[in-house]
N, C-alpha and C positions, 0 to 999 in steps of 0.2 A: 923383208916386207911381208906384210900379211895380206893375203888375197881376200877381197870382199865378195860376199855372195851376190849373185846376180838374180834379182827377182823378176818374175814375169810382169809385164805391164798391165795385162787385163786381170790379174789376180786369180785366174782359174787355170788349173792344170788337170787335164783329163788323160786317162789311159784307155787303151783299146778295150778293156773289159767293160767299160761304160758305154760303148758304142752300139747302136742299133744294127749296124751292118755285120758285126762279128758274130759268127756262129761258133759256139764253144765245142771243142773236140773232147769227147769223153772216153776215148779209147784208153785201154789200160796203159799203153806205152806213153801217153801224154799226161798222165797224172803225177802229182808230186808225191812225196813220201807220206804226206798227210791225207792223200786221197783227193786233193783239190785239183781241178783242171788248170793247166798252165799255158795251153796253146788254143788258138782259135783260127778260123778261116775268115778272111776278109776279101770281098770281091775286088777291092781296089789295090790290094797288096800283090803285085806281080800277077794280076789277072786271076786271083784266087787259086793259083797253082800251088803255093806254099803256105804253110802255117805262119801265124804271127804270134808273138808273145803277148799275153793278155796284160802284162805289166808295163809294156813299152808306151812311150808317149803317142798320143793320137795324131792322126794326119789331118790334112785340110778337108777331108770328106766326113769329118766327125759329126754325128748326130747323137744327141743325148738320149739315152734310154730312160724315159720317164716312167717310173713305177708309181702307181697310185694305189 
């Protein structure tokens, strides 16, 4: 049997990188090989104690970072 893809009902999929609450970490140890940041701090992710991946799915506290 072939497994069918499950699509989201609202049609929007956001990641932590797009959230207003996330502060991007720019320390040398958190950069990728290309020099792009991969981790950020979110106050809602275990009380801001640990870093969150910028590419992971957003949580229920997501607010879109509108750039004009």
